[in-house]
MILUM-865414 format. One record per atom (N, C-alpha, C, CB): residue number from 1; chain; x, y, z. Coordinates in nm, 4 decimals. Glycine has a CB too. Layout:
// residues N
+-----+---+----------+----------+----------+
:   k : c :       c1 :       c2 :       c3 :
+-----+---+----------+----------+----------+
: NUM : A :        X :        Y :        Z :
...
+-----+---+----------+----------+----------+
END
This chain:
// residues 45
+-----+---+----------+----------+----------+
:   k : c :       c1 :       c2 :       c3 :
+-----+---+----------+----------+----------+
:   1 : A :   0.0706 :  -0.1098 :   0.0039 :
:   1 : A :   0.0317 :  -0.0174 :  -0.0106 :
:   1 : A :   0.1076 :   0.1062 :   0.0254 :
:   1 : A :  -0.0612 :  -0.0334 :   0.0306 :
:   2 : A :   0.0638 :   0.1868 :  -0.0759 :
:   2 : A :   0.1740 :   0.3351 :  -0.0909 :
:   2 : A :   0.0856 :   0.4475 :  -0.0015 :
:   2 : A :   0.1972 :   0.4083 :  -0.2963 :
:   3 : A :   0.1736 :   0.5424 :   0.0645 :
:   3 : A :   0.0913 :   0.6320 :   0.1683 :
:   3 : A :   0.1697 :   0.7898 :   0.0781 :
:   3 : A :   0.1449 :   0.5935 :   0.3927 :
:   4 : A :   0.0307 :   0.8577 :   0.0686 :
:   4 : A :   0.0821 :   0.9804 :   0.0014 :
:   4 : A :   0.0092 :   1.0741 :   0.0862 :
:   4 : A :   0.0533 :   0.9963 :  -0.1627 :
:   5 : A :   0.0470 :   1.1234 :   0.1240 :
:   5 : A :  -0.0049 :   1.2584 :   0.2598 :
:   5 : A :  -0.0557 :   1.3890 :   0.1772 :
:   5 : A :   0.1615 :   1.3297 :   0.3811 :
:   6 : A :  -0.1137 :   1.4252 :   0.2355 :
:   6 : A :  -0.1608 :   1.5826 :   0.1667 :
:   6 : A :  -0.1481 :   1.6643 :   0.3271 :
:   6 : A :  -0.3743 :   1.5888 :   0.0751 :
:   7 : A :  -0.0086 :   1.7591 :   0.3615 :
:   7 : A :   0.0052 :   1.8477 :   0.4312 :
:   7 : A :  -0.0030 :   1.9803 :   0.3361 :
:   7 : A :   0.1203 :   1.8220 :   0.5073 :
:   8 : A :  -0.0508 :   2.0785 :   0.4451 :
:   8 : A :  -0.0094 :   2.2166 :   0.4194 :
:   8 : A :   0.0506 :   2.2742 :   0.5116 :
:   8 : A :  -0.1010 :   2.2952 :   0.3892 :
:   9 : A :   0.1567 :   2.3086 :   0.4505 :
:   9 : A :   0.2969 :   2.4170 :   0.5502 :
:   9 : A :   0.2468 :   2.5782 :   0.5332 :
:   9 : A :   0.5081 :   2.4065 :   0.4528 :
:  10 : A :   0.2930 :   2.6669 :   0.6570 :
:  10 : A :   0.3019 :   2.8223 :   0.6054 :
:  10 : A :   0.4324 :   2.8682 :   0.5156 :
:  10 : A :   0.3039 :   2.9204 :   0.7404 :
:  11 : A :   0.4570 :   2.8050 :   0.3993 :
:  11 : A :   0.5853 :   2.8631 :   0.3306 :
:  11 : A :   0.6649 :   2.8117 :   0.3602 :
:  11 : A :   0.6258 :   2.9778 :   0.3409 :
:  12 : A :   0.7639 :   2.6745 :   0.4727 :
:  12 : A :   0.8530 :   2.6038 :   0.4619 :
:  12 : A :   0.7997 :   2.4585 :   0.4335 :
:  12 : A :   0.9298 :   2.6242 :   0.5685 :
:  13 : A :   0.7072 :   2.4365 :   0.3715 :
:  13 : A :   0.7113 :   2.2837 :   0.3001 :
:  13 : A :   0.8031 :   2.2267 :   0.2809 :
:  13 : A :   0.6706 :   2.2655 :   0.1897 :
:  14 : A :   0.8909 :   2.2780 :   0.2085 :
:  14 : A :   1.0028 :   2.1920 :   0.1079 :
:  14 : A :   1.1234 :   2.1866 :   0.2430 :
:  14 : A :   1.0721 :   2.3049 :  -0.0792 :
:  15 : A :   1.1570 :   2.2785 :   0.3065 :
:  15 : A :   1.2217 :   2.2586 :   0.4466 :
:  15 : A :   1.1806 :   2.1495 :   0.5226 :
:  15 : A :   1.2004 :   2.3684 :   0.5310 :
:  16 : A :   1.0357 :   2.1216 :   0.5785 :
:  16 : A :   0.9968 :   2.0411 :   0.6441 :
:  16 : A :   1.0606 :   1.9148 :   0.6071 :
:  16 : A :   0.8745 :   2.0477 :   0.6430 :
:  17 : A :   1.0022 :   1.9032 :   0.4577 :
:  17 : A :   0.9558 :   1.7620 :   0.4296 :
:  17 : A :   1.1322 :   1.7181 :   0.3875 :
:  17 : A :   0.8065 :   1.7458 :   0.2795 :
:  18 : A :   1.2243 :   1.8039 :   0.3373 :
:  18 : A :   1.3632 :   1.7925 :   0.3646 :
:  18 : A :   1.4235 :   1.7101 :   0.4717 :
:  18 : A :   1.4036 :   1.9078 :   0.3849 :
:  19 : A :   1.3833 :   1.7835 :   0.6129 :
:  19 : A :   1.4208 :   1.7773 :   0.7270 :
:  19 : A :   1.3549 :   1.6243 :   0.7260 :
:  19 : A :   1.3759 :   1.9001 :   0.8282 :
:  20 : A :   1.2447 :   1.6008 :   0.7165 :
:  20 : A :   1.1744 :   1.4460 :   0.7131 :
:  20 : A :   1.2614 :   1.3702 :   0.6765 :
:  20 : A :   1.0560 :   1.4158 :   0.6215 :
:  21 : A :   1.2914 :   1.3897 :   0.5625 :
:  21 : A :   1.3530 :   1.2774 :   0.4550 :
:  21 : A :   1.4994 :   1.2501 :   0.5287 :
:  21 : A :   1.3740 :   1.3466 :   0.2680 :
:  22 : A :   1.5592 :   1.3128 :   0.5924 :
:  22 : A :   1.6792 :   1.3314 :   0.6786 :
:  22 : A :   1.6538 :   1.2527 :   0.7939 :
:  22 : A :   1.7090 :   1.4778 :   0.7175 :
:  23 : A :   1.5646 :   1.2543 :   0.8558 :
:  23 : A :   1.5541 :   1.1613 :   0.9782 :
:  23 : A :   1.4783 :   1.0168 :   0.9515 :
:  23 : A :   1.4715 :   1.2424 :   1.0943 :
:  24 : A :   1.3904 :   1.0580 :   0.8139 :
:  24 : A :   1.3290 :   0.8821 :   0.8197 :
:  24 : A :   1.3844 :   0.8302 :   0.6785 :
:  24 : A :   1.1177 :   0.8589 :   0.8240 :
:  25 : A :   1.4520 :   0.9000 :   0.6124 :
:  25 : A :   1.4955 :   0.8233 :   0.5002 :
:  25 : A :   1.3938 :   0.7962 :   0.3968 :
:  25 : A :   1.5466 :   0.7016 :   0.5447 :
:  26 : A :   1.4127 :   0.7098 :   0.2570 :
:  26 : A :   1.3077 :   0.7556 :   0.1541 :
:  26 : A :   1.3243 :   0.8097 :   0.0605 :
:  26 : A :   1.2317 :   0.8196 :   0.1838 :
:  27 : A :   1.2512 :   0.8012 :  -0.0258 :
:  27 : A :   1.2350 :   0.8875 :  -0.1244 :
:  27 : A :   1.1483 :   1.0503 :  -0.1566 :
:  27 : A :   1.1953 :   0.8016 :  -0.1913 :
:  28 : A :   1.2246 :   1.1697 :  -0.1431 :
:  28 : A :   1.1045 :   1.2902 :  -0.1313 :
:  28 : A :   1.0718 :   1.3328 :  -0.2498 :
:  28 : A :   1.1400 :   1.4208 :  -0.0537 :
:  29 : A :   0.9495 :   1.3432 :  -0.3103 :
:  29 : A :   0.8814 :   1.3603 :  -0.4656 :
:  29 : A :   0.7867 :   1.5094 :  -0.3884 :
:  29 : A :   0.7514 :   1.1729 :  -0.5459 :
:  30 : A :   0.8380 :   1.6227 :  -0.4243 :
:  30 : A :   0.7514 :   1.7233 :  -0.4696 :
:  30 : A :   0.6928 :   1.7746 :  -0.5621 :
:  30 : A :   0.7745 :   1.7839 :  -0.4539 :
:  31 : A :   0.5264 :   1.8092 :  -0.5510 :
:  31 : A :   0.4809 :   1.8842 :  -0.6571 :
:  31 : A :   0.4552 :   1.9953 :  -0.5985 :
:  31 : A :   0.3746 :   1.8353 :  -0.7307 :
:  32 : A :   0.4969 :   2.1006 :  -0.6396 :
:  32 : A :   0.4050 :   2.2401 :  -0.5848 :
:  32 : A :   0.3069 :   2.2771 :  -0.6367 :
:  32 : A :   0.4599 :   2.3586 :  -0.5856 :
:  33 : A :   0.2377 :   2.3715 :  -0.6436 :
:  33 : A :   0.1177 :   2.4088 :  -0.7020 :
:  33 : A :   0.1414 :   2.4901 :  -0.7852 :
:  33 : A :   0.0272 :   2.4523 :  -0.6282 :
:  34 : A :   0.2606 :   2.5733 :  -0.8120 :
:  34 : A :   0.3141 :   2.6122 :  -0.9135 :
:  34 : A :   0.3168 :   2.5300 :  -1.0304 :
:  34 : A :   0.4181 :   2.6440 :  -0.8816 :
:  35 : A :   0.3751 :   2.3717 :  -0.9654 :
:  35 : A :   0.4256 :   2.3074 :  -1.0761 :
:  35 : A :   0.3021 :   2.2058 :  -1.1429 :
:  35 : A :   0.5617 :   2.2263 :  -1.0267 :
:  36 : A :   0.1613 :   2.2078 :  -1.0675 :
:  36 : A :   0.0874 :   2.1196 :  -1.0709 :
:  36 : A :   0.0452 :   2.1730 :  -1.2064 :
:  36 : A :  -0.0025 :   2.0982 :  -0.9549 :
:  37 : A :  -0.0456 :   2.0590 :  -1.3029 :
:  37 : A :  -0.0991 :   2.0876 :  -1.4557 :
:  37 : A :  -0.2406 :   2.1861 :  -1.3720 :
:  37 : A :  -0.1547 :   1.8986 :  -1.5808 :
:  38 : A :  -0.2879 :   2.2622 :  -1.5087 :
:  38 : A :  -0.3548 :   2.4027 :  -1.4896 :
:  38 : A :  -0.4835 :   2.3096 :  -1.4375 :
:  38 : A :  -0.3763 :   2.5270 :  -1.6487 :
:  39 : A :  -0.4732 :   2.1856 :  -1.5203 :
:  39 : A :  -0.6441 :   2.0965 :  -1.5036 :
:  39 : A :  -0.6042 :   2.0124 :  -1.3828 :
:  39 : A :  -0.7082 :   1.9671 :  -1.6638 :
:  40 : A :  -0.5395 :   2.0588 :  -1.2622 :
:  40 : A :  -0.5469 :   1.9480 :  -1.1586 :
:  40 : A :  -0.6649 :   1.9682 :  -1.0390 :
:  40 : A :  -0.3979 :   1.9403 :  -1.0873 :
:  41 : A :  -0.7261 :   2.1239 :  -1.0619 :
:  41 : A :  -0.8267 :   2.1268 :  -0.9823 :
:  41 : A :  -0.7513 :   2.1788 :  -0.8409 :
:  41 : A :  -0.9029 :   1.9824 :  -0.9818 :
:  42 : A :  -0.8442 :   2.2170 :  -0.7554 :
:  42 : A :  -0.8195 :   2.2684 :  -0.6076 :
:  42 : A :  -0.7224 :   2.1471 :  -0.5328 :
:  42 : A :  -0.9849 :   2.2902 :  -0.5177 :
:  43 : A :  -0.6428 :   2.1993 :  -0.4410 :
:  43 : A :  -0.6131 :   2.0655 :  -0.3382 :
:  43 : A :  -0.7047 :   2.0176 :  -0.2621 :
:  43 : A :  -0.5162 :   2.0835 :  -0.2412 :
:  44 : A :  -0.7271 :   1.9456 :  -0.1932 :
:  44 : A :  -0.8041 :   1.8958 :  -0.1199 :
:  44 : A :  -0.8292 :   1.9636 :  -0.0056 :
:  44 : A :  -0.7721 :   1.7905 :  -0.1024 :
:  45 : A :  -0.9067 :   1.9728 :   0.0861 :
:  45 : A :  -0.9494 :   2.0588 :   0.2213 :
:  45 : A :  -0.8715 :   1.9842 :   0.3419 :
:  45 : A :  -1.1352 :   2.0567 :   0.2533 :
+-----+---+----------+----------+----------+
END
């Protein structure tokens, strides 16, 4: 089963997840709102 969390941070998401990756390891894949396709729709609540 894949784990795909959706979390919101106040402008420091990349830094937070980079730190989590340092602690827990694993692969970090980030998709920013600016990089999302235009038809992706709004993020979940």
